[in-house]
N, C-alpha and C positions, 0 to 999 in steps of 0.2 A: 504493500500500500504506500509506504513512504517513498519507495523508488519511483512509483508511477507519479506520485504527487510532485516529487522533485523534478522529474523529467518534464511534467506539464508546466512547471514554473519556469525552468530554463528554456524550454521551447517557446514560451511566450515572450521571452526577453527581446527577441528580434522584432516582434510585432510592436512592443512598447517603444523600441528605438525608432521604428518607422513613424509612429504617431508623434513622438517627440520632435522628430526632424521637420515637422510642418512649421514649427516656429522657433526652434532652438538649434544652435550650431552643434556639430559633432563634438568639439572640445567641451562645450557646456554640458551636454548630455553625459559624456564620459566622466567628467569631474563630479557632477551632481550624484550620479549613481554610486561612484566610488566613495564620496564623502558620506553619503547616507549609509552605505554598507559599513564603513568604518564606525559610524555612530551606533550601529547594531552590534558589530563584532567585538569592539574594544571592551564594552561592559561584560559581554559573555566571557571573553578570554580572562578578564580581570577576576571575575567570580570563580574561575577555575584555577587561579594562580598561574596562568600561562603566559603572562606578559614579560616577566622579568628576564628570562633566559634570552629571548630574542633581541633584547636591547644590546647585548654584548656583541652582536654582529650587524650593527646598523648599516655598514657599507654594503654588505651582501643583500640585506633586506631591501635597501634602496635600489640596488641593481635589479633584483627580482621584480620590484614594483614597477620599474621602468619597462623591463623586457616582457614580463608576463601579464601585466595588468594595464598600465597606463597606455602604452603604445597599441596593444591589441584592441582595447576598448575604443581608442580614438580611431584606429583603422576600420573597425567595424562600422562606426558611425559614418565615416567618410565613404565607405563602400556602399552602405545602404542608401546613400543619396542617389545612387545610380542603379542598383539592382533590388530585387524583391527581398522581403524578409525571409521567404521560404528558401530561396537560393542561398542566402546568407547562412541560415541554419544548416544547410547541407554542406556548404564549402568549409565552414568552420570545423566540421567533423573530420576534416582531413588532418588535424593536428597529430594523431598517432602515426600517420604516414611519415610526417617529418621526423618524428621521434625515431622511427625505425631506420630512416635514411641517415640521420645524424649519428646514430649509435655506431655506425660503421667506423666512424673516426673517433668518437669521444667516449664511448661506453661499450666495451667488448662484452659485458654481461648481457647487453640487450642487442647484440649484433644480429644482423638480418641474414637468415638462412632458412631453407625449407619453407614452411608455411608462412613465415614472416615475409620472406622475399616475394612469395605469391601475393600476399596482402598488399605490399608496396605497388606491385604491378596493377592489381585491381583498383587500388585507390587512385593511382595516377590516371588510369583509364577513365574512371568516373569523373575526375576533375576535367580531363580533356573533353569528355562528352558534353559537360556543361558549358565549357568555354567555346567549343566548336559549334554547338547547336543553340543553346539558350542565350548565350552572350555574344553571338557572332554578328548581330545586326548593328552594333553601336560601339564606337571606340571608347566612349565614356563608360559603357557597361563593362567592357573588358577591364578597364582600369579599376572600376569598382570591385569586380571579382578578384583582381590581383590584390587589392587592399585587404580583402577578407582572407585570402590565402596567406598574406604576410602576417595577419593576426594569428592564424593557426601556427605559423612558424614561430612566432613569439611565445605561444603557449608551450611549444615543444622545447625551445631553448630554455625557457624558465623552468620547465620540469627537471631538466638536467641540473640546473643551478640549485634547485631545492634539494634534489636527491643527493648531490655531492657535497653541499655546503651547509644545509640546514636540516637534514633528515633526522638529526638527533634531538631537535627541539620540538616542543608541543605544537602540533599542527595548527590548532585554533589560534595560538599566540602568534605564529608566523603569519597566518592569514590576516589577523587584525593589524599587525604592524605593516604588512605589505600594502594593505588598503590605505593606511595613513600615509605611507611614503608615496603611493601612487597619486593620492589627492594633492599632495604638495607638488609633485611633478607637473600636474595638469593645471594647477591654479592660474599661472600666468596666461595660458592660452584661453582658459575659461573667462577670465576677466576681460581680455581683449575682444572676445567675441560675444560678450553678454548682450542680450537684447536691450534695445533702447527703451522699451516699454514692457509692462507686464504681459506675458504670453497668455493666451486663452487657457481656460481650466483644463481642457482635454490633454494637451501636451504636458502641462504641469503634473496632472494626475498620473499620466503614463510614466514620466520620469521618476516621480515619487514611488510608484509601485515597483518600477524597475530597480531602484536603489534599495529600498527597504526589504521588499519581498524577493525580487529576482536575484539580488546579489547578497544582501546581508543575511536574511533569514535562510535563504537557500544554502549559503555556505555553512551556516550553523547546522542545518539538517544533514548536509553532506558529510561533515566531519563526525557528527553523531552516528551516522550510518557506518562509517569506517570503523568506529569503535564497537558497534553492536553486531554487524553482520560481516565485517571484514572488508578489506579494500577491493578484492576481486568482485564480490557481489555488488558493492556500492557503485563500482564503475560501470555497471550495466546501464546506469542512467545516461551515460554518454551516447549510447546507441539508441535510446528511446527519444531523447530530446529533439533530434532533427525531424522525426516523424510528426511530433507535435507542432514544430515550427511550420511545416508544410500545411498541416490542417488549419492552423490559425490563419495563416496567410490567405489560404483559399476561401475559408468560411467567413472571416471577419474583415479582411481587407480587399477581397475580390481579386486576389492575385491569380494569374494564369498558371496552371500546372500542366506541363507538357509531358509527352512520353520521355523526352530527354531528361526532364527533371526527375521523373521516377527512376529511370535507368541510372542516372548519376547518383541519386540517393542510394540505390541498391548496391552499386559498385563501391562507393566510398565507404558505406557502413560495413560491407563485407570485407573490404580491404583493411579498414581500421580494426575490425574484430580479429582478423588473422594476424595483423601486425602486433597486436598485444597478446592475444591468447596463444599465438604460436610460439611465444618465447618460453624457454625453460623456467624462468622465474615465475611467469604467470601460472604455469602448470603446478609449481610448488605451492603457490598461494591457493589454487583450487583444491589441492590435496590436503590442505589444512596444516602444512608443515609450519607455517608461521605461528599458528595457535599453540604449537608445542614448544615454542621458545620459552626460556626461563622468565623473561620479562614480558608481561602481558599488556603493556601500554599500547594504545592504538598507534599504528604506524602511518606515516604520510602515504598518500596515494602513490602507486607506482607511476613513474614518469611517462609511461606509454600512453596514458590518456589523461588529459586535463579536463576539468569541468567545462562543459559547453556553456559559455556565458553570453 
């Protein structure tokens, strides 16, 4: 139940961004959602005593905030100015494909071979199908799609940073401080692009919901799930959220869903699943070996999949 709820929340994020873009700039939307998420996560992390340890690595936290949150959130807003929310939700699901490719050079534990290599091929085919068919009619649409793909790359790079430099810290504390750092990174751009007058209620409500529910509360639920059902099961949400994004876009925003959209979704999700589940480490998680470790504290999510935001 919680997995489906979380997937429905994250899948709706791209719809709320599209509504917010009617009257707000991409930097303002990204900053507002991050600041609101920080307002939710910092008290939660403080109540669990999870804030202190992360302060000792402020530089790394700031870097993760720039690479994995501030830039991707900004790129998603920029991309959605040109493409539909449904396509955004699909393309962002390519993050595990980048993780598998980057692992060839930076993380031999997650190196690509066998099923993972097949996943990379399928994922790239899905992205190519979307660019070649759904985004082929406009140069601006192609640029918008590239911005979303760059956001997925940021998620993947950030995942490796968290894994190698912050994995021993409480995940909810890391998430809280990363949101604070990301809000600081985006504040100048948000101020420079702030609207001259008060936006209508619709976009404001969309951004408020996006920040408080779609980012803040959703992250709290995600890390709670990691602790209760384990990382492998919690990460199923990454494969459910794009389907919700497509449904919301079609039903509530009137977005056109083509055969290429469905094919791209299927290929990217299949490729992403293989890119993560085909790794030996993912197999160990599924077999419950992690639960047998002497320390039973919740572990950060494997870097193969980042939350679809």
